[in-house]
C-alpha positions as CSV (number, residue, x, y, z in Angstrom):
1,M,0.0,0.0,0.0
2,S,1.4,3.4,-1.0
3,L,0.9,6.0,1.7
4,D,0.4,9.7,1.2
5,R,-1.5,12.4,3.1
6,N,-4.9,11.5,1.6
7,S,-4.5,7.7,2.1
8,I,-3.7,8.4,5.7
9,K,-6.2,11.2,6.6
10,E,-9.3,9.8,4.8
11,P,-9.5,6.4,6.6
12,I,-8.9,8.3,9.9
13,R,-11.7,10.7,9.1
14,Q,-14.0,7.9,8.1
15,F,-13.4,5.9,11.3
16,I,-13.9,8.9,13.5
17,A,-17.0,10.0,11.7
18,E,-18.5,6.5,12.0
19,Y,-17.5,6.2,15.6
20,G,-18.8,9.7,16.5
21,S,-22.1,9.2,14.6
22,S,-22.8,6.1,16.7
23,K,-22.7,8.4,19.7
24,G,-24.7,11.1,18.0
25,I,-21.7,13.3,17.3
26,T,-21.4,14.7,13.8
27,G,-19.5,17.4,11.9
28,I,-16.1,16.8,13.5
29,A,-13.5,19.2,12.0
30,D,-9.9,18.0,11.4
31,D,-8.5,20.4,14.0
32,E,-11.3,19.9,16.6
33,S,-10.5,18.2,19.9
34,L,-11.9,14.7,19.9
35,L,-11.6,14.7,23.7
36,K,-13.5,17.9,24.3
37,R,-16.3,16.8,21.9
38,N,-16.4,13.5,23.9
39,V,-16.0,11.5,20.7
40,F,-13.8,9.0,22.6
41,D,-13.9,7.6,26.1
42,S,-11.2,5.3,27.4
43,L,-12.6,2.3,25.5
44,G,-13.0,4.4,22.4
45,T,-9.4,5.4,22.6
46,F,-8.3,1.8,22.6
47,R,-10.5,1.2,19.6
48,L,-8.9,4.1,17.8
49,I,-5.5,2.8,18.5
50,A,-6.5,-0.7,17.3
51,F,-7.8,0.9,14.1
52,V,-4.6,2.8,13.5
53,E,-2.5,-0.3,14.0
54,E,-4.7,-2.3,11.6
55,A,-5.1,0.4,9.0
56,F,-1.4,1.4,8.8
57,P,1.9,-0.5,9.0
58,L,2.8,0.6,12.5
59,T,2.7,-0.2,16.1
60,V,1.5,2.3,18.7
61,D,3.8,2.1,21.7
62,E,2.6,2.8,25.2
63,A,4.7,6.1,25.2
64,D,2.8,7.1,22.0
65,I,-0.6,7.1,23.8
66,A,-0.8,10.8,24.6
67,P,-3.2,13.7,23.7
68,E,-0.6,15.3,21.5
69,N,-0.8,12.3,19.1
70,F,-4.5,11.5,19.3
71,E,-6.5,14.7,20.2
72,T,-7.5,15.8,16.7
73,I,-7.7,14.2,13.2
74,N,-4.7,16.4,12.2
75,L,-2.6,15.2,15.1
76,I,-3.5,11.6,14.4
77,E,-2.5,12.1,10.8
78,A,0.8,13.7,11.8
79,F,1.5,10.8,14.2
80,V,0.9,8.2,11.6
81,M,3.1,10.1,9.1
82,R,5.9,10.1,11.6
83,K,5.5,6.5,12.5
84,V,5.6,5.3,8.9
85,G,8.4,7.7,7.9
86,I,6.6,10.2,5.8
87,E,8.0,13.7,6.3
88,E,5.5,16.4,7.2
89,P,5.6,19.1,4.6
90,V,7.6,22.2,5.5
91,S,5.8,25.5,4.9
92,P,7.1,27.2,1.8
93,P,9.2,30.3,2.6
94,L,7.3,33.6,2.5
95,P,8.0,35.7,-0.5
96,V,10.3,38.7,0.2
97,Q,9.3,42.0,-1.3
98,Q,11.9,43.9,-3.1
99,G,13.8,46.2,-0.7
100,E,13.0,44.1,2.3
101,L,16.3,42.2,2.3
102,A,18.3,43.2,5.3
103,S,22.0,43.7,4.8
104,V,24.1,41.2,6.7
């Protein structure tokens, strides 16, 4: 399976949307806290981790189970990308207007 941003984010979105809708929670944004929206309780978190391990070629270590890896869809995507060795894109440099270059 070839992994890229879309092949990572879409299955995550789908799993979270299905899991959330079973609890009556819909319209979850990629940067919205899954914890604050009560999408996942402790059992749900383990289901999410099991899904991630089944859907992608990785193992979630105990040290990985932290809000900074699983709090939002975007954070889950970034976590998976790191674990499978896909570099997160670097923001392109901002264009410099003529005359803005500082002399060094």
